[in-house]
VEXDO-770965 format. One record per residue (C-alpha): residue number from 1; residue in three letters; x, y, z. Coordinates in pm, 1 decimal. Each point is the difference from the previous one (the first is absolute). Example, Ala and Ser with C-alpha at 12.3 -4.5 7.8 and 13.67 -1.06 7.14 Angstrom:
<node i="1" aa="ALA" east="1230.0" north="-450.0" up="780.0"/>
<node i="2" aa="SER" east="137.0" north="344.0" up="-66.0"/>
//
This chain:
<node i="1" aa="MET" east="7304.9" north="-1429.5" up="4597.6"/>
<node i="2" aa="GLU" east="118.2" north="-361.2" up="7.7"/>
<node i="3" aa="SER" east="186.6" north="-198.3" up="-261.9"/>
<node i="4" aa="ILE" east="-178.7" north="-304.6" up="-141.4"/>
<node i="5" aa="ILE" east="185.7" north="-238.2" up="-229.6"/>
<node i="6" aa="LEU" east="-213.1" north="-209.6" up="-233.4"/>
<node i="7" aa="LEU" east="81.8" north="-292.4" up="-227.0"/>
<node i="8" aa="PHE" east="-197.5" north="-16.0" up="-325.3"/>
<node i="9" aa="GLY" east="-26.7" north="-312.5" up="-214.4"/>
<node i="10" aa="SER" east="-191.7" north="-108.8" up="-309.3"/>
<node i="11" aa="ASN" east="2.7" north="-309.6" up="-221.6"/>
<node i="12" aa="ILE" east="-328.5" north="28.5" up="-193.7"/>
<node i="13" aa="GLY" east="-76.2" north="226.7" up="-294.8"/>
<node i="14" aa="ASP" east="211.2" north="309.7" up="-69.0"/>
<node i="15" aa="LYS" east="217.8" north="-40.0" up="306.8"/>
<node i="16" aa="THR" east="187.2" north="328.5" up="-35.2"/>
<node i="17" aa="ALA" east="-322.8" north="195.7" up="-53.4"/>
<node i="18" aa="ASN" east="-153.6" north="-173.5" up="303.5"/>
<node i="19" aa="LEU" east="294.8" north="108.2" up="216.6"/>
<node i="20" aa="THR" east="-1.2" north="352.7" up="-137.0"/>
<node i="21" aa="ARG" east="-371.0" north="42.6" up="70.3"/>
<node i="22" aa="ALA" east="28.5" north="-150.7" up="349.5"/>
<node i="23" aa="VAL" east="285.6" north="236.7" up="90.2"/>
<node i="24" aa="GLU" east="-199.1" north="296.7" up="-136.6"/>
<node i="25" aa="LEU" east="-304.3" north="-98.0" up="207.2"/>
<node i="26" aa="CYS" east="211.6" north="-45.5" up="312.7"/>
<node i="27" aa="SER" east="150.6" north="345.8" up="-50.3"/>
<node i="28" aa="GLU" east="-355.2" north="139.6" up="-19.5"/>
<node i="29" aa="HIS" east="-143.1" north="-193.6" up="296.9"/>
<node i="30" aa="ILE" east="296.7" north="-64.9" up="230.4"/>
<node i="31" aa="GLY" east="238.3" north="289.9" up="-56.6"/>
<node i="32" aa="PRO" east="276.7" north="137.5" up="-220.0"/>
<node i="33" aa="ILE" east="274.0" north="-223.5" up="-135.1"/>
<node i="34" aa="ASN" east="331.2" north="33.7" up="177.6"/>
<node i="35" aa="LYS" east="213.1" north="-253.0" up="-195.1"/>
<node i="36" aa="ALA" east="-70.4" north="-268.9" up="-258.0"/>
<node i="37" aa="SER" east="215.0" north="-293.2" up="-107.0"/>
<node i="38" aa="SER" east="50.2" north="-121.6" up="-351.6"/>
<node i="39" aa="LEU" east="-230.9" north="-268.5" up="-136.2"/>
<node i="40" aa="TYR" east="114.8" north="-360.3" up="32.5"/>
<node i="41" aa="SER" east="-100.8" north="-317.0" up="-180.2"/>
<node i="42" aa="THR" east="-21.1" north="-272.6" up="262.5"/>
<node i="43" aa="GLU" east="-62.7" north="-371.1" up="12.3"/>
<node i="44" aa="PRO" east="-313.9" north="-95.6" up="195.0"/>
<node i="45" aa="TRP" east="55.9" north="-81.7" up="368.0"/>
<node i="46" aa="GLY" east="-209.6" north="-242.9" up="200.2"/>
<node i="47" aa="LYS" east="-206.1" north="-125.7" up="-293.9"/>
<node i="48" aa="THR" east="240.0" north="-41.0" up="-288.2"/>
<node i="49" aa="ASP" east="-229.1" north="-126.3" up="-281.3"/>
<node i="50" aa="GLN" east="-109.4" north="343.7" up="-115.8"/>
<node i="51" aa="ASP" east="122.5" north="288.6" up="-215.1"/>
<node i="52" aa="ILE" east="289.6" north="220.2" up="108.6"/>
<node i="53" aa="PHE" east="-70.7" north="312.0" up="206.0"/>
<node i="54" aa="ILE" east="97.7" north="360.0" up="-38.6"/>
<node i="55" aa="ASN" east="81.5" north="149.6" up="342.6"/>
<node i="56" aa="GLN" east="81.7" north="343.7" up="134.7"/>
<node i="57" aa="VAL" east="53.7" north="148.6" up="346.2"/>
<node i="58" aa="VAL" east="-120.8" north="355.0" up="67.2"/>
<node i="59" aa="SER" east="26.9" north="218.8" up="308.6"/>
<node i="60" aa="PHE" east="-278.0" north="250.9" up="70.9"/>
<node i="61" aa="ASN" east="-50.5" north="265.1" up="265.7"/>
<node i="62" aa="THR" east="-336.7" north="-32.2" up="170.3"/>
<node i="63" aa="ASN" east="-219.9" north="150.7" up="268.0"/>
<node i="64" aa="LEU" east="-212.4" north="-315.6" up="11.1"/>
<node i="65" aa="SER" east="12.7" north="-261.9" up="273.2"/>
<node i="66" aa="VAL" east="137.2" north="-337.2" up="-104.9"/>
<node i="67" aa="ASP" east="-347.9" north="-156.8" up="23.8"/>
<node i="68" aa="ILE" east="-153.6" north="261.5" up="-228.0"/>
<node i="69" aa="ALA" east="294.1" north="-35.8" up="-240.2"/>
<node i="70" aa="LEU" east="-67.9" north="-376.5" up="-12.7"/>
<node i="71" aa="THR" east="-367.5" north="66.4" up="-78.1"/>
<node i="72" aa="GLU" east="101.1" north="239.3" up="-278.6"/>
<node i="73" aa="THR" east="245.0" north="-247.8" up="-156.6"/>
<node i="74" aa="GLN" east="-266.2" north="-272.2" up="5.7"/>
<node i="75" aa="LYS" east="-252.0" north="234.4" up="-166.8"/>
<node i="76" aa="ILE" east="255.7" north="78.5" up="-270.8"/>
<node i="77" aa="GLU" east="65.9" north="-371.9" up="-55.4"/>
<node i="78" aa="MET" east="-373.9" north="-59.0" up="-43.7"/>
<node i="79" aa="GLN" east="-37.1" north="302.5" up="-229.2"/>
<node i="80" aa="LEU" east="276.2" north="-141.8" up="-222.1"/>
<node i="81" aa="GLY" east="-165.5" north="-343.0" up="-21.8"/>
<node i="82" aa="ARG" east="176.3" north="-197.8" up="272.3"/>
<node i="83" aa="VAL" east="-181.2" north="-324.2" up="73.7"/>
<node i="84" aa="ARG" east="121.5" north="-207.5" up="295.6"/>
<node i="85" aa="LYS" east="-42.5" north="-362.5" up="-109.9"/>
<node i="86" aa="GLU" east="303.8" north="-172.3" up="147.4"/>
<node i="87" aa="LYS" east="300.0" north="86.8" up="215.4"/>
<node i="88" aa="TRP" east="288.8" north="131.5" up="-213.4"/>
<node i="89" aa="GLY" east="-209.9" north="-39.5" up="-314.3"/>
<node i="90" aa="SER" east="2.7" north="213.4" up="-313.4"/>
<node i="91" aa="ARG" east="-125.1" north="354.7" up="38.9"/>
<node i="92" aa="THR" east="-47.7" north="322.3" up="-191.4"/>
<node i="93" aa="ILE" east="144.5" north="188.6" up="295.7"/>
<node i="94" aa="ASP" east="131.5" north="-75.8" up="345.3"/>
<node i="95" aa="ILE" east="90.8" north="272.8" up="246.7"/>
<node i="96" aa="ASP" east="182.2" north="-96.0" up="318.9"/>
<node i="97" aa="ILE" east="92.0" north="234.3" up="282.2"/>
<node i="98" aa="LEU" east="364.9" north="-75.2" up="76.1"/>
<node i="99" aa="TYR" east="72.1" north="271.3" up="257.2"/>
<node i="100" aa="PHE" east="-191.4" north="279.0" up="168.2"/>
<node i="101" aa="GLY" east="278.8" north="210.5" up="149.9"/>
<node i="102" aa="ASN" east="137.6" north="-200.9" up="291.6"/>
<node i="103" aa="LEU" east="-340.9" north="-133.7" up="98.6"/>
<node i="104" aa="ILE" east="-25.3" north="-357.4" up="125.8"/>
<node i="105" aa="LYS" east="-355.0" north="-133.8" up="-21.2"/>
<node i="106" aa="ARG" east="-136.2" north="-351.6" up="26.1"/>
<node i="107" aa="SER" east="-373.4" north="-42.1" up="-40.5"/>
<node i="108" aa="LYS" east="-241.7" north="-239.6" up="-165.1"/>
<node i="109" aa="THR" east="-1.0" north="208.9" up="-318.6"/>
<node i="110" aa="LEU" east="343.0" north="162.5" up="-11.3"/>
<node i="111" aa="TYR" east="364.4" north="-78.6" up="77.1"/>
<node i="112" aa="ILE" east="238.0" north="296.6" up="-16.6"/>
<node i="113" aa="PRO" east="279.0" north="-28.8" up="-98.7"/>
<node i="114" aa="HIS" east="-107.9" north="-253.3" up="-259.1"/>
<node i="115" aa="PRO" east="108.2" north="-341.4" up="134.4"/>
<node i="116" aa="GLU" east="148.1" north="-125.8" up="-330.5"/>
<node i="117" aa="ILE" east="226.9" north="295.6" up="-89.6"/>
<node i="118" aa="GLY" east="321.1" north="-185.3" up="79.9"/>
<node i="119" aa="ASN" east="-101.5" north="-314.6" up="-189.9"/>
<node i="120" aa="ARG" east="-73.6" north="150.1" up="-341.1"/>
<node i="121" aa="ARG" east="252.8" north="137.4" up="-247.7"/>
<node i="122" aa="PHE" east="-285.3" north="147.9" up="-207.3"/>
<node i="123" aa="THR" east="-69.9" north="223.3" up="299.0"/>
<node i="124" aa="LEU" east="353.1" north="65.8" up="123.8"/>
<node i="125" aa="ILE" east="166.8" north="92.5" up="-329.3"/>
<node i="126" aa="PRO" east="-235.9" north="288.7" up="-85.5"/>
<node i="127" aa="LEU" east="-20.9" north="90.4" up="371.1"/>
<node i="128" aa="ILE" east="374.1" north="51.2" up="34.9"/>
<node i="129" aa="GLU" east="-7.7" north="220.2" up="-309.2"/>
<node i="130" aa="ILE" east="-201.4" north="257.8" up="197.6"/>
<node i="131" aa="ALA" east="79.2" north="-83.3" up="367.0"/>
<node i="132" aa="PRO" east="321.7" north="-203.7" up="31.3"/>
<node i="133" aa="ASP" east="90.3" north="125.8" up="346.7"/>
<node i="134" aa="PHE" east="-346.6" north="-7.3" up="157.4"/>
<node i="135" aa="LYS" east="8.6" north="-227.3" up="304.4"/>
<node i="136" aa="HIS" east="-272.3" north="-258.2" up="42.7"/>
<node i="137" aa="PRO" east="-159.4" north="98.5" up="333.1"/>
<node i="138" aa="VAL" east="-26.1" north="-360.6" up="122.8"/>
<node i="139" aa="LEU" east="318.4" north="-157.9" up="-137.5"/>
<node i="140" aa="ASN" east="209.9" north="315.8" up="47.8"/>
<node i="141" aa="ILE" east="192.7" north="-57.7" up="-325.3"/>
<node i="142" aa="THR" east="-5.9" north="199.1" up="-322.0"/>
<node i="143" aa="ASN" east="-186.6" north="-100.7" up="-312.8"/>
<node i="144" aa="GLU" east="337.5" north="-45.1" up="-168.4"/>
<node i="145" aa="GLU" east="113.6" north="-240.7" up="273.0"/>
<node i="146" aa="MET" east="-328.0" north="-193.3" up="-36.2"/>
<node i="147" aa="LEU" east="71.7" north="-44.6" up="-371.9"/>
<node i="148" aa="LYS" east="346.8" north="-137.8" up="78.9"/>
<node i="149" aa="ARG" east="-162.3" north="-256.7" up="233.3"/>
<node i="150" aa="CYS" east="-294.5" north="-83.4" up="-228.4"/>
<node i="151" aa="GLN" east="-3.1" north="-358.9" up="-124.4"/>
<node i="152" aa="ASP" east="-257.2" north="56.2" up="-277.3"/>
<node i="153" aa="GLU" east="158.2" north="-80.2" up="-337.5"/>
<node i="154" aa="LEU" east="-286.0" north="96.3" up="-232.6"/>
<node i="155" aa="GLY" east="80.4" north="233.2" up="-289.3"/>
<node i="156" aa="VAL" east="-37.9" north="375.6" up="36.5"/>
<node i="157" aa="VAL" east="96.8" north="207.5" up="-305.6"/>
<node i="158" aa="LYS" east="-4.8" north="379.6" up="-18.9"/>
<node i="159" aa="LEU" east="-195.8" north="122.2" up="-301.6"/>
<node i="160" aa="GLU" east="141.0" north="268.0" up="-224.6"/>
<node i="161" aa="LYS" east="-196.0" north="323.2" up="-7.2"/>
<node i="162" aa="SER" east="-189.2" north="41.6" up="-325.6"/>
//
């Protein structure tokens, strides 16, 4: 079993329901949930003229390879209506692989750990909720230390549980 940490985001439709369904499908197709962060309302990053996002980071235990896990996350995105029109554009669901254990992988289709982790508060804030002391296998610093160094100033607000 390996730990895979995924970032979920949605800014179209019923955002919370989209996240909930995506996490459920990942638990069915990738493996059982280990830890899940709270939900966060976040300002859009990269392309700012769009609706706010709801984001969550979830850790799963998996027997899949990282390539098969990527295929499964992309199938789930398609199943939930993801259409890739433009980079950083609006989406019903986005699922990014942040970490796959301590794996370092650089290929045409996949960079592990995700190359933008340290640049995005919408990733780091929910990530440190579930894995503050995990060390980035390339940078050799913790997620918490990455947040301290992060220069992103976009809003990230924890949502109250309903």
